[in-house]
VEXKOLSE-226457 format. One record per atom (N, C-alpha, C): atom name; residue number from 1; x, y, z. Coordinates in Angstrom, 3 decimals. Each point is the difference from the previous one (the first is absolute). Layout:
VEXKOLSE-226457
PT  a   k     east    north       up
PT CA NUM        X        Y        Z
...
This chain:
VEXKOLSE-226457
PT  a   k     east    north       up
PT  N   1  -30.973  192.201   34.194
PT CA   1   -0.547    1.309    0.337
PT  C   1   -0.511    0.669   -1.270
PT  N   2   -1.177    0.518    0.049
PT CA   2   -0.599    0.651   -1.150
PT  C   2    0.706    1.327   -0.260
PT  N   3    0.428    0.203   -1.229
PT CA   3    0.695    1.240   -0.357
PT  C   3   -1.032    1.080   -0.256
PT  N   4   -0.109    0.942    0.914
PT CA   4   -1.007    1.038   -0.115
PT  C   4    0.485    1.167   -0.835
PT  N   5    1.221   -0.092   -0.535
PT CA   5    0.524    1.113   -0.777
PT  C   5   -0.701    0.139   -1.338
PT  N   6   -0.728   -1.028   -0.446
PT CA   6   -0.648    0.068   -1.300
PT  C   6   -1.448    0.449    0.095
PT  N   7   -0.502    0.267    1.193
PT CA   7   -1.375    0.436    0.170
PT  C   7   -0.044    1.521    0.049
PT  N   8   -1.111    0.561   -0.390
PT CA   8   -0.166    1.441    0.086
PT  C   8   -1.330    0.300    0.667
PT  N   9    0.070    0.721    1.112
PT CA   9   -1.214    0.464    0.666
PT  C   9    0.231    1.426    0.448
PT  N  10   -1.046    0.650    0.405
PT CA  10    0.126    1.364    0.496
PT  C  10    0.410   -0.040    1.458
PT  N  11    0.986    0.787    0.415
PT CA  11    0.408    0.001    1.394
PT  C  11   -1.123    0.481    0.904
PT  N  12    0.126   -0.371    1.262
PT CA  12   -0.961    0.472    0.983
PT  C  12    0.185    1.499    0.201
PT  N  13   -0.859    0.589    0.786
PT CA  13    0.090    1.444    0.248
PT  C  13    1.348    0.354    0.591
PT  N  14    0.499    1.207   -0.248
PT CA  14    1.296    0.404    0.537
PT  C  14    0.043   -0.137    1.511
PT  N  15    1.149   -0.429    0.502
PT CA  15    0.165   -0.153    1.441
PT  C  15    0.885    1.103    0.541
PT  N  16    0.112    0.068    1.298
PT CA  16    0.901    0.979    0.592
PT  C  16    1.425   -0.454   -0.237
PT  N  17    0.942    0.907    0.157
PT CA  17    1.404   -0.334   -0.192
PT  C  17    0.375   -1.114    0.964
PT  N  18    0.781   -0.968   -0.487
PT CA  18    0.331   -1.149    0.836
PT  C  18    0.749    0.428    1.256
PT  N  19   -0.255   -0.719    1.066
PT CA  19    0.655    0.298    1.282
PT  C  19    1.516   -0.114   -0.109
PT  N  20    0.460   -1.020   -0.755
PT CA  20    1.450   -0.217   -0.122
PT  C  20    0.680    1.208   -0.645
PT  N  21   -0.595    0.506   -1.083
PT CA  21    0.590    1.147   -0.676
PT  C  21   -0.067    1.245    0.880
PT  N  22   -1.132    0.188    0.682
PT CA  22   -0.130    1.164    0.891
PT  C  22    1.038   -0.058    1.121
PT  N  23    0.230   -1.188    0.550
PT CA  23    1.011   -0.133    1.063
PT  C  23    1.376    0.350   -0.537
PT  N  24    0.316   -0.505   -1.199
PT CA  24    1.321    0.264   -0.583
PT  C  24    0.197    1.492   -0.246
PT  N  25   -0.979    0.622   -0.637
PT CA  25    0.111    1.430   -0.283
PT  C  25   -0.007    0.792    1.304
PT  N  26   -0.822   -0.441    0.954
PT CA  26   -0.052    0.675    1.298
PT  C  26    1.342   -0.033    0.714
PT  N  27    0.672   -1.147   -0.045
PT CA  27    1.318   -0.122    0.645
PT  C  27    1.018    0.908   -0.676
PT  N  28   -0.028   -0.001   -1.336
PT CA  28    0.949    0.852   -0.735
PT  C  28   -0.284    1.467    0.313
PT  N  29   -1.286    0.359    0.030
PT CA  29   -0.381    1.395    0.293
PT  C  29    0.430    0.397    1.414
PT  N  30   -0.226   -0.914    0.962
PT CA  30    0.396    0.278    1.390
PT  C  30    1.506    0.183    0.105
PT  N  31    0.752   -0.839   -0.705
PT CA  31    1.456    0.104    0.024
PT  C  31    0.446    1.310   -0.651
PT  N  32   -0.713    0.411   -1.052
PT CA  32    0.337    1.265   -0.672
PT  C  32   -0.260    1.191    0.915
PT  N  33   -0.984   -0.134    0.890
PT CA  33   -0.336    1.114    0.899
PT  C  33    0.829   -0.007    1.276
PT  N  34    0.339   -1.213    0.519
PT CA  34    0.637   -0.050    1.328
PT  C  34    1.340   -0.741    0.036
PT  N  35    0.503   -0.404   -1.137
PT CA  35    1.253   -0.757   -0.012
PT  C  35    1.179    0.825    0.472
PT  N  36    1.094   -0.705    0.286
PT CA  36    1.209    0.693    0.447
PT  C  36    1.105   -0.187   -1.041
PT  N  37    0.989    0.856    0.101
PT CA  37    1.134   -0.020   -0.915
PT  C  37   -0.479    0.023   -1.453
PT  N  38    0.451   -0.969   -0.806
PT CA  38   -0.369   -0.010   -1.419
PT  C  38   -1.312   -0.703   -0.279
PT  N  39   -0.647   -0.524    1.050
PT CA  39   -1.242   -0.750   -0.196
PT  C  39   -1.096    0.856   -0.621
PT  N  40   -0.144    1.223    0.498
PT CA  40   -1.073    0.880   -0.488
PT  C  40    0.113    0.231   -1.499
PT  N  41    1.176    0.379   -0.438
PT CA  41    0.197    0.313   -1.422
PT  C  41   -0.212   -1.238   -0.864
PT  N  42    0.530   -1.142    0.445
PT CA  42   -0.140   -1.238   -0.776
PT  C  42   -1.463   -0.427   -0.081
PT  N  43   -0.706    0.074    1.116
PT CA  43   -1.414   -0.393    0.022
PT  C  43   -0.840    0.946   -0.837
PT  N  44    0.277    1.298    0.084
PT CA  44   -0.752    0.981   -0.791
PT  C  44    0.226   -0.249   -1.488
PT  N  45    1.238   -0.291   -0.373
PT CA  45    0.304   -0.280   -1.409
PT  C  45   -0.724   -1.263   -0.458
PT  N  46   -0.025   -1.032    0.846
PT CA  46   -0.687   -1.243   -0.334
PT  C  46   -1.492    0.236   -0.178
PT  N  47   -0.585    0.761    0.911
PT CA  47   -1.431    0.306   -0.059
PT  C  47   -0.327    0.782   -1.273
PT  N  48    0.799    1.026   -0.276
PT CA  48   -0.227    0.809   -1.198
PT  C  48    0.160   -0.832   -1.268
PT  N  49    0.958   -0.926    0.007
PT CA  49    0.230   -0.866   -1.150
PT  C  49   -1.210   -0.898   -0.263
PT  N  50   -0.536   -0.626    1.057
PT CA  50   -1.167   -0.879   -0.137
PT  C  50   -1.183    0.791   -0.526
PT  N  51   -0.245    1.172    0.573
PT CA  51   -1.145    0.811   -0.406
PT  C  51    0.171    0.542   -1.423
PT  N  52    1.195    0.499   -0.314
PT CA  52    0.236    0.592   -1.325
PT  C  52   -0.061   -1.044   -1.109
PT  N  53    0.547   -1.185    0.264
PT CA  53    0.013   -1.054   -1.014
PT  C  53   -1.406   -0.360   -0.468
PT  N  54   -0.951    0.182    0.895
PT CA  54   -1.357   -0.427   -0.320
PT  C  54   -1.000    1.147    0.007
PT  N  55    0.511    1.227   -0.098
PT CA  55   -0.881    1.162   -0.055
PT  C  55   -0.955    0.067    1.190
PT  N  56    0.518   -0.231    1.188
PT CA  56   -0.810   -0.009    1.213
PT  C  56    0.320    1.184    0.888
PT  N  57   -0.951    0.336    0.835
PT CA  57    0.222    0.945    1.088
PT  C  57   -0.416   -0.713    1.278
PT  N  58    0.307    0.579    1.140
PT CA  58   -0.446   -0.609    1.258
PT  C  58   -1.524   -0.040    0.047
PT  N  59   -0.663    0.954   -0.636
PT CA  59   -1.473   -0.004   -0.033
PT  C  59   -0.514   -1.235   -0.737
PT  N  60    0.720   -0.406   -1.073
PT CA  60   -0.395   -1.216   -0.727
PT  C  60    0.106   -1.224    0.898
PT  N  61    1.060   -0.054    0.791
PT CA  61    0.228   -1.143    0.870
PT  C  61   -1.099   -0.094    1.044
PT  N  62   -0.452    1.145    0.471
PT CA  62   -0.989    0.015    1.074
PT  C  62   -1.433   -0.010   -0.521
PT  N  63   -0.184   -0.017   -1.311
PT CA  63   -1.338    0.006   -0.594
PT  C  63   -0.773   -1.253    0.404
PT  N  64   -1.221    0.169    0.473
PT CA  64   -0.827   -1.115    0.463
PT  C  64   -0.540   -0.846   -1.142
PT  N  65   -0.224    0.578   -1.168
PT CA  65   -0.543   -0.744   -1.138
PT  C  65    0.834    0.302   -1.243
PT  N  66    1.173   -0.613   -0.114
PT CA  66    0.881    0.306   -1.121
PT  C  66   -0.615   -0.414   -1.336
PT  N  67    0.321    0.746   -1.033
PT CA  67   -0.504   -0.272   -1.343
PT  C  67    0.946   -0.971   -0.676
PT  N  68   -0.581   -1.013   -0.639
PT CA  68    0.813   -0.967   -0.736
PT  C  68    0.039    0.381   -1.471
PT  N  69    1.210    0.028   -0.547
PT CA  69    0.215    0.285   -1.421
PT  C  69    0.759   -1.163   -0.620
PT  N  70    0.039   -0.035   -1.314
PT CA  70    0.772   -1.024   -0.699
PT  C  70    1.480    0.357    0.092
PT  N  71    0.798   -0.910    0.539
PT CA  71    1.444    0.186    0.116
PT  C  71    0.691   -1.231   -0.573
PT  N  72    1.235    0.172   -0.416
PT CA  72    0.740   -1.109   -0.596
PT  C  72    0.937   -0.614    1.030
PT  N  73    0.016   -1.345    0.036
PT CA  73    0.933   -0.732    0.856
PT  C  73    0.815   -0.934   -0.884
PT  N  74    1.212   -0.310    0.433
PT CA  74    0.923   -0.788   -0.822
PT  C  74    0.449   -1.245    0.756
PT  N  75    0.258   -1.059   -0.743
PT CA  75    0.452   -1.272    0.554
PT  C  75    0.768   -0.725   -1.096
PT  N  76    0.566   -1.148    0.335
PT CA  76    0.733   -0.787   -0.987
PT  C  76   -0.332   -1.473    0.184
PT  N  77   -0.644   -0.590   -0.968
PT CA  77   -0.284   -1.433    0.028
PT  C  77   -1.281   -0.355    0.738
PT  N  78   -0.393   -1.261   -0.167
PT CA  78   -1.266   -0.498    0.539
PT  C  78   -0.066    0.058    1.525
PT  N  79    1.081   -0.390    0.675
PT CA  79   -0.025   -0.024    1.461
PT  C  79   -0.099    1.405    0.589
PT  N  80    0.719    0.941   -0.579
PT CA  80   -0.101    1.381    0.478
PT  C  80   -1.384    0.571   -0.306
PT  N  81   -0.602   -0.421   -1.103
PT CA  81   -1.360    0.453   -0.332
PT  C  81   -0.983   -0.459    1.075
PT  N  82    0.086   -1.269    0.383
PT CA  82   -0.871   -0.534    1.053
PT  C  82    0.249    0.748    1.308
PT  N  83    1.282    0.211    0.327
PT CA  83    0.353    0.728    1.217
PT  C  83   -0.588    1.410   -0.027
PT  N  84    0.109    0.686   -1.140
PT CA  84   -0.536    1.359   -0.129
PT  C  84   -1.502    0.010    0.265
PT  N  85   -0.738   -0.943   -0.588
PT CA  85   -1.443   -0.032    0.206
PT  C  85   -0.354   -0.256    1.466
PT  N  86    0.740   -0.874    0.658
PT CA  86   -0.277   -0.281    1.414
PT  C  86    0.259    1.236    0.862
PT  N  87    1.071    0.723   -0.300
PT CA  87    0.316    1.214    0.754
PT  C  87   -1.080    1.056   -0.229
PT  N  88   -0.438    0.153   -1.250
PT CA  88   -1.062    0.975   -0.292
PT  C  88   -1.262   -0.358    0.773
PT  N  89   -0.370   -1.282    0.009
PT CA  89   -1.202   -0.423    0.730
PT  C  89    0.131    0.299    1.481
PT  N  90    1.185   -0.253    0.555
PT CA  90    0.217    0.254    1.433
PT  C  90   -0.089    1.492    0.316
PT  N  91    0.723    0.805   -0.772
PT CA  91    0.059    1.438    0.270
PT  C  91   -1.359    0.666   -0.215
PT  N  92   -0.674   -0.351   -1.105
PT CA  92   -1.276    0.639   -0.327
PT  C  92   -1.176   -0.667    0.710
PT  N  93    0.289   -1.049    0.791
PT CA  93   -1.038   -0.705    0.750
PT  C  93   -1.116   -0.487   -0.921
PT  N  94    0.398   -0.680   -1.093
PT CA  94   -0.971   -0.530   -0.944
PT  C  94   -0.298   -1.448    0.349
PT  N  95   -1.276   -0.329    0.180
PT CA  95   -0.364   -1.371    0.333
PT  C  95   -0.065   -0.866   -1.252
PT  N  96   -0.187    0.614   -1.151
PT CA  96   -0.053   -0.741   -1.257
PT  C  96    1.273    0.188   -0.788
PT  N  97   -0.118   -0.078   -1.302
PT CA  97    1.175    0.165   -0.844
PT  C  97    0.230    1.488   -0.304
PT  N  98    1.080    0.261   -0.701
PT CA  98    0.440    1.367   -0.254
PT  C  98   -0.450    0.443   -1.393
PT  N  99   -0.521    1.215   -0.113
PT CA  99   -0.355    0.569   -1.301
PT  C  99    1.260    0.586   -0.618
PT  N 100    0.292   -0.399   -1.224
PT CA 100    1.226    0.487   -0.615
PT  C 100   -0.149    0.134   -1.512
PT  N 101    0.919    0.754   -0.580
PT CA 101    0.098    0.169   -1.451
PT  C 101    1.429   -0.357   -0.387
PT  N 102    0.131   -0.639   -1.154
PT CA 102    1.343   -0.320   -0.472
PT  C 102    0.087    0.297   -1.489
PT  N 103    1.060    0.704   -0.369
PT CA 103    0.203    0.298   -1.414
PT  C 103    0.396   -1.264   -0.748
PT  N 104   -0.408   -0.097   -1.244
PT CA 104    0.349   -1.168   -0.808
PT  C 104    1.507   -0.119   -0.121
PT  N 105    0.470   -1.226    0.080
PT CA 105    1.421   -0.341   -0.149
PT  C 105    0.902    0.603    1.070
PT  N 106   -0.571    0.505    1.092
PT CA 106    0.809    0.492    1.119
PT  C 106   -0.232   -0.942    1.167
PT  N 107    1.022   -0.746    0.367
PT CA 107   -0.166   -1.016    1.037
PT  C 107    0.732    0.329    1.288
PT  N 108    0.444    1.237    0.131
PT CA 108    0.749    0.356    1.209
PT  C 108   -0.631    1.142    0.778
PT  N 109   -1.154    0.460   -0.430
PT CA 109   -0.678    1.055    0.742
PT  C 109   -1.496   -0.088   -0.251
PT  N 110   -0.747    0.616    0.893
PT CA 110   -1.443    0.085   -0.161
PT  C 110   -0.495    1.212    0.767
PT  N 111   -1.207    0.402   -0.308
PT CA 111   -0.626    1.130    0.692
PT  C 111   -1.055   -0.532    0.954
PT  N 112    0.001    0.527    1.213
PT CA 112   -0.976   -0.396    1.010
PT  C 112   -0.550    1.254    0.666
PT  N 113   -1.164   -0.128    0.608
PT CA 113   -0.599    1.136    0.696
PT  C 113    0.458   -0.001    1.450
PT  N 114    0.803    1.025    0.349
PT CA 114    0.509    0.163    1.356
PT  C 114   -0.025    1.472    0.370
PT  N 115   -0.146    0.272    1.283
PT CA 115    0.183    1.371    0.459
PT  C 115    1.500    0.280   -0.003
PT  N 116    0.366    1.243    0.133
PT CA 116    1.425    0.363   -0.001
PT  C 116    0.740   -0.691    1.132
PT  N 117   -0.593   -0.047    1.179
PT CA 117    0.676   -0.632    1.134
PT  C 117    0.068   -1.510   -0.164
PT  N 118   -1.037   -0.598   -0.572
PT CA 118    0.042   -1.448   -0.263
PT  C 118    1.110   -0.309   -0.990
PT  N 119    0.157    0.883   -1.010
PT CA 119    1.048   -0.193   -0.990
PT  C 119    1.381    0.014    0.662
PT  N 120    0.226    0.941    0.906
PT CA 120    1.275    0.073    0.720
PT  C 120    0.238   -1.300    0.769
PT  N 121   -1.021   -0.458    0.722
PT CA 121    0.168   -1.205    0.808
PT  C 121    0.215   -1.233   -0.864
PT  N 122   -0.715   -0.093   -1.127
PT CA 122    0.181   -1.136   -0.910
PT  C 122    1.435   -0.033   -0.511
PT  N 123    0.514    1.147   -0.432
PT CA 123    1.377    0.035   -0.511
PT  C 123    1.007   -0.373    1.085
PT  N 124   -0.207    0.517    1.206
PT CA 124    0.905   -0.297    1.110
PT  C 124   -0.004   -1.499    0.314
PT  N 125   -1.195   -0.575    0.174
PT CA 125   -0.100   -1.429    0.330
PT  C 125    0.521   -0.877   -1.126
PT  N 126   -0.293    0.379   -1.256
PT CA 126    0.449   -0.812   -1.125
PT  C 126    1.522   -0.019   -0.088
PT  N 127    0.647    1.146    0.196
PT CA 127    1.472    0.040   -0.035
PT  C 127    0.579   -0.903    1.075
PT  N 128   -0.582    0.047    1.186
PT CA 128    0.473   -0.823    1.116
PT  C 128   -0.271   -1.475   -0.247
PT  N 129   -1.230   -0.343   -0.356
PT CA 129   -0.406   -1.397   -0.144
PT  C 129    0.598   -0.671   -1.233
PT  N 130    0.139    0.722   -1.097
PT CA 130    0.554   -0.631   -1.209
PT  C 130    1.460   -0.375    0.204
PT  N 131    0.728    0.817    0.747
PT CA 131    1.402   -0.327    0.303
PT  C 131    0.064   -1.248    0.892
PT  N 132   -0.873   -0.070    1.003
PT CA 132   -0.028   -1.172    0.886
PT  C 132   -0.434   -1.248   -0.762
PT  N 133   -0.972    0.145   -0.910
PT CA 133   -0.462   -1.144   -0.792
PT  C 133    1.117   -0.524   -0.900
PT  N 134    0.745    0.900   -0.629
PT CA 134    1.113   -0.413   -0.863
PT  C 134    1.039   -0.779    0.804
PT  N 135    0.274    0.438    1.220
PT CA 135    0.945   -0.702    0.862
PT  C 135   -0.512   -1.402    0.334
PT  N 136   -1.310   -0.117    0.286
PT CA 136   -0.573   -1.319    0.294
PT  C 136    0.071   -0.910   -1.219
PT  N 137   -0.246    0.535   -1.194
PT CA 137    0.112   -0.799   -1.217
PT  C 137    1.430   -0.509   -0.181
PT  N 138    0.982    0.847    0.275
PT CA 138    1.399   -0.423   -0.104
PT  C 138    0.275   -1.187    0.924
PT  N 139   -0.550    0.061    1.225
PT CA 139    0.202   -1.101    0.947
PT  C 139   -0.696   -1.270   -0.478
PT  N 140   -1.188    0.139   -0.570
PT CA 140   -0.730   -1.176   -0.495
PT  C 140    0.771   -0.655   -1.149
PT  N 141    0.538    0.795   -0.922
PT CA 141    0.780   -0.557   -1.112
PT  C 141    1.221   -0.739    0.532
PT  N 142    0.690    0.586    0.970
PT CA 142    1.158   -0.670    0.599
PT  C 142   -0.412   -1.308    0.668
PT  N 143   -1.123    0.026    0.718
PT CA 143   -0.498   -1.204    0.670
PT  C 143   -0.379   -1.073   -1.010
PT  N 144   -0.611    0.386   -1.107
PT CA 144   -0.384   -0.944   -1.053
PT  C 144    1.243   -0.665   -0.592
PT  N 145    1.029    0.805   -0.240
PT CA 145    1.263   -0.530   -0.549
PT  C 145    0.616   -0.997    0.973
PT  N 146    0.023    0.346    1.288
PT CA 146    0.564   -0.890    1.014
PT  C 146   -0.807   -1.291    0.081
PT  N 147   -1.342    0.113    0.078
PT CA 147   -0.858   -1.175    0.164
PT  C 147    0.127   -0.974   -1.166
PT  N 148    0.191    0.535   -1.201
PT CA 148    0.091   -0.851   -1.185
PT  C 148    1.441   -0.262   -0.431
PT  N 149    0.945    0.400    0.848
PT CA 149    1.426   -0.244   -0.243
PT  C 149    0.424    0.426   -1.411
PT  N 150   -0.344    1.231   -0.337
PT CA 150    0.287    0.520   -1.336
PT  C 150    1.311    0.783   -0.006
PT  N 151    1.063   -0.683    0.375
PT CA 151    1.301    0.640   -0.036
PT  C 151    1.033   -1.031   -0.445
PT  N 152    1.029    0.488   -0.653
PT CA 152    1.036   -0.884   -0.513
PT  C 152    1.059   -0.265    1.061
PT  N 153    1.066   -0.679   -0.415
PT CA 153    1.073   -0.275    0.967
PT  C 153    0.661    1.288    0.449
PT  N 154    0.489   -0.032    1.217
PT CA 154    0.640    1.189    0.564
PT  C 154    1.388    0.182   -0.590
PT  N 155    0.316    1.217   -0.340
PT CA 155    1.348    0.336   -0.462
PT  C 155    0.837    0.350    1.226
PT  N 156    1.299   -0.106   -0.123
PT CA 156    0.864    0.317    1.146
PT  C 156   -0.135    1.452    0.407
PT  N 157   -0.352    0.865   -0.950
PT CA 157   -0.126    1.429    0.312
PT  C 157   -1.327    0.325    0.682
PT  N 158   -0.896   -1.006    0.158
PT CA 158   -1.316    0.228    0.596
PT  C 158   -0.004   -0.138    1.511
PT  N 159    1.144    0.186    0.621
PT CA 159    0.049   -0.166    1.452
PT  C 159   -0.998    0.930    0.665
PT  N 160   -0.860   -0.588    0.835
PT CA 160   -0.969    0.802    0.741
PT  C 160    0.710    0.761    1.105
PT  N 161   -0.591    1.125    0.338
PT CA 161    0.510    0.738    1.153
PT  C 161   -0.205   -0.867    1.232
PT  N 162    0.938    0.011    0.913
PT CA 162   -0.239   -0.705    1.261
PT  C 162   -1.216    0.599    0.700
PT  N 163   -0.759   -0.845    0.701
PT CA 163   -1.236    0.421    0.674
PT  C 163    0.224    1.221    0.880
PT  N 164    1.130    0.038    0.714
PT CA 164    0.226    1.108    0.930
PT  C 164    0.273    1.330   -0.706
PT  N 165    0.275   -0.022   -1.325
PT CA 165    0.257    1.245   -0.727
PT  C 165   -1.268    0.586   -0.611
PT  N 166   -1.104   -0.721    0.078
PT CA 166   -1.273    0.514   -0.519
PT  C 166   -0.642    0.909    1.033
PT  N 167   -0.731    0.981   -0.499
PT CA 167   -0.729    0.896    0.908
PT  C 167   -1.212   -0.744    0.559
PT  N 168   -0.546    0.457    1.116
PT CA 168   -1.216   -0.629    0.531
PT  C 168   -1.143    0.010   -1.025
PT  N 169   -0.087    1.051   -0.813
PT CA 169   -1.045    0.085   -1.024
PT  C 169    0.208   -1.076   -1.063
PT  N 170    1.263   -0.207   -0.418
PT CA 170    0.283   -1.031   -0.999
PT  C 170   -0.316   -1.389    0.547
PT  N 171    0.337   -0.246    1.252
PT CA 171   -0.303   -1.308    0.604
PT  C 171   -1.507   -0.207    0.113
PT  N 172   -0.732    1.035    0.378
PT CA 172   -1.464   -0.101    0.113
PT  C 172   -0.617   -0.275   -1.374
PT  N 173    0.521    0.662   -1.028
PT CA 173   -0.513   -0.218   -1.360
PT  C 173    0.233   -1.447   -0.440
PT  N 174    1.174   -0.524    0.260
PT CA 174    0.299   -1.392   -0.370
PT  C 174   -0.910   -0.984    0.747
PT  N 175   -0.300    0.293    1.271
PT CA 175   -0.936   -0.855    0.756
PT  C 175   -1.395    0.054   -0.612
PT  N 176   -0.428    1.197   -0.420
PT CA 176   -1.320    0.137   -0.634
PT  C 176   -0.061   -0.803   -1.303
PT  N 177    1.063    0.082   -0.800
PT CA 177    0.045   -0.746   -1.264
PT  C 177   -0.042   -1.499    0.263
PT  N 178    0.741   -0.458    1.009
PT CA 178   -0.004   -1.431    0.343
PT  C 178   -1.384   -0.450    0.448
PT  N 179   -0.685    0.829    0.795
PT CA 179   -1.351   -0.343    0.457
PT  C 179   -0.972   -0.041   -1.180
PT  N 180    0.131    0.944   -0.919
PT CA 180   -0.851    0.001   -1.192
PT  C 180    0.263   -1.243   -0.847
PT  N 181    1.271   -0.358   -0.145
PT CA 181    0.364   -1.172   -0.814
PT  C 181   -0.652   -1.258    0.550
PT  N 182   -0.071   -0.112    1.322
PT CA 182   -0.640   -1.171    0.622
PT  C 182   -1.481   -0.086   -0.330
PT  N 183   -0.646    1.124   -0.264
PT CA 183   -1.443    0.014   -0.261
PT  C 183   -0.348   -0.151   -1.478
PT  N 184    0.983    0.095   -0.881
PT CA 184   -0.256   -0.094   -1.442
PT  C 184   -0.016   -1.467   -0.415
PT  N 185   -0.991   -0.363   -0.813
PT CA 185   -0.039   -1.352   -0.551
PT  C 185    1.036   -0.107   -1.109
PT  N 186    0.921   -0.979    0.090
PT CA 186    0.987   -0.146   -1.068
PT  C 186   -0.668   -0.488   -1.284
PT  N 187    0.558    0.403   -1.133
PT CA 187   -0.513   -0.441   -1.298
PT  C 187    0.495   -1.419   -0.239
PT  N 188   -0.915   -0.913   -0.334
PT CA 188    0.355   -1.400   -0.249
PT  C 188    0.315   -0.185   -1.488
PT  N 189    1.287    0.141   -0.344
PT CA 189    0.427   -0.068   -1.388
PT  C 189   -0.238   -1.396   -0.572
PT  N 190    0.295   -1.049    0.781
PT CA 190   -0.160   -1.378   -0.465
PT  C 190   -1.470   -0.259   -0.372
PT  N 191   -0.922    0.477    0.826
PT CA 191   -1.417   -0.195   -0.260
PT  C 191   -0.424    0.750   -1.265
PT  N 192    0.550    1.185   -0.213
PT CA 192   -0.328    0.786   -1.195
PT  C 192    0.495   -0.692   -1.258
PT  N 193    1.149   -0.676    0.068
PT CA 193    0.570   -0.691   -1.156
PT  C 193   -0.845   -1.230   -0.357
PT  N 194   -0.431   -0.737    1.017
PT CA 194   -0.729   -1.238   -0.260
PT  C 194   -1.475    0.231   -0.286
PT  N 195   -0.493    1.195    0.252
PT CA 195   -1.438    0.255   -0.228
PT  C 195   -0.332    0.108   -1.459
């Protein structure tokens, strides 16, 4: 896959606020207006927090042609950088690559042109997706270790929990790791030595 994070082009014309973000804010706003018990207060606080964090008003959210400004986004490592660029492209509806600026010797943040609402959605999606990606990487590493038998002899203290004591989530995770291990090509150490 071609890494488009190294290209720089001008973004397309500003788009309307994404439907996903409008639905989310709309639901929170509706709950703040019509919720019962503690729902109203919690939803209103959540809405105010989202808007205040990004200097937004409801008028900004409903703006038909939002203005894009340079904003800073943060990530950690190459994979999160690629993920960040893909999320920006999705949210800003860019068909090409992303226009960005990066300070010299700073490898964990960059500036991109986003509207205030796009910035909110990018941060929300990145927090959600980066956590899920890290979990998938953990499973892949475990599967790689299993497939290549990279473990020493078992100690007596390494008794596994009995299957019935694991939660359904733990059992599902172990099944996923086993399925991943089956799809990984094992490293041929003997071939590497004789080559």
